C-alpha positions in Angstrom: 28.6 125.1 -176.3 28.4 121.7 -174.5 30.8 123.0 -171.9 28.7 126.1 -171.2 25.5 124.0 -170.9 27.3 121.7 -168.5 28.5 124.6 -166.4 25.0 126.1 -166.2 23.6 122.8 -165.2 26.2 122.3 -162.5 25.5 125.8 -161.1 21.7 125.1 -161.1 22.3 121.8 -159.3 24.4 123.6 -156.7 21.8 126.3 -156.1 19.0 123.7 -155.7 20.3 122.8 -152.3 20.8 126.3 -151.1 18.5 128.2 -148.7 18.5 131.9 -147.8 19.8 133.3 -144.6 16.3 134.3 -143.7 15.1 130.7 -144.1 17.9 129.5 -142.0 17.2 132.1 -139.3 13.5 131.1 -139.3 14.5 127.5 -138.9 16.9 128.3 -136.0 14.2 130.3 -134.3 11.7 127.5 -134.7 14.2 125.1 -133.2 14.4 127.4 -130.2 10.7 128.3 -129.7 8.3 126.3 -131.9 6.5 123.0 -131.6 8.2 119.9 -133.1 5.3 119.7 -135.6 6.2 123.1 -137.0 9.9 122.0 -137.4 8.8 118.7 -138.9 6.7 120.7 -141.5 9.7 122.9 -142.3 11.8 119.8 -142.8 9.1 118.2 -145.0 9.1 121.4 -147.1 12.8 121.1 -147.8 14.6 123.2 -145.2 18.2 122.0 -144.8 18.5 120.1 -141.5 22.2 120.8 -141.6 21.8 124.5 -142.4 23.9 127.0 -140.4 23.7 130.7 -139.8 26.7 133.1 -140.3 28.1 132.1 -136.9 28.0 128.4 -137.6 24.9 127.6 -135.4 22.7 124.7 -136.6 19.2 123.8 -135.5 20.6 120.9 -133.4 23.0 123.3 -131.6 20.2 125.7 -130.8 17.8 122.9 -129.7 20.5 121.3 -127.5 21.5 124.6 -125.9 17.9 125.5 -125.2 17.1 122.1 -123.6 14.6 121.1 -126.3 14.9 117.3 -126.2 11.8 116.8 -128.4 13.5 118.9 -131.1 16.9 117.3 -130.6 15.3 113.9 -131.1 13.5 115.1 -134.3 16.6 116.6 -135.8 18.7 113.5 -135.0 16.0 111.3 -136.6 16.0 113.6 -139.6 19.6 113.0 -140.3 21.3 116.0 -138.7 25.0 115.4 -139.3 25.9 118.1 -136.9 28.8 119.8 -138.7 31.0 121.7 -136.2 30.9 125.4 -136.5 34.0 127.4 -137.4 35.7 127.2 -134.0 34.8 123.5 -133.6 31.9 123.9 -131.2 29.3 121.1 -131.3 25.8 120.6 -130.0 27.1 118.4 -127.3 29.5 121.1 -126.0 26.7 123.7 -126.0 24.3 121.4 -124.2 26.9 120.6 -121.5 27.9 124.3 -121.2 24.2 125.4 -120.8 23.3 122.7 -118.3 20.8 120.9 -120.6 19.0 117.8 -119.5 21.2 114.7 -119.2 18.9 112.9 -121.6 19.8 115.4 -124.3 23.5 114.9 -123.6 22.9 111.2 -123.7 21.2 111.5 -127.1 24.0 113.5 -128.5 26.7 111.2 -127.0 24.8 108.3 -128.7 24.9 110.1 -132.0 28.6 110.7 -131.7 29.3 107.0 -131.1 27.6 106.0 -134.4 
């Protein structure tokens, strides 16, 4: 019985950090279009800063590719670890490929050096 209770507790703990695909999609859209205050509110309400969609895109990748320095700075300050997506693409690669502002590229390079 203790084993079953332990397994149930473990499953509940694992689910606590999960978010739905819809929540992740809303977060990525916010990183592309919305004001930093909206994104900050989402983070304050528990959205996973490292959350990725099915293709492996994170909020930082979207913000970097869309030339959203204010959002990039917010996400970096919030602890975005920037996990690479499945093929190994990073926010820095997307920013460079999309011709994002050099300040964004500098922010991302600074993050990689830490």
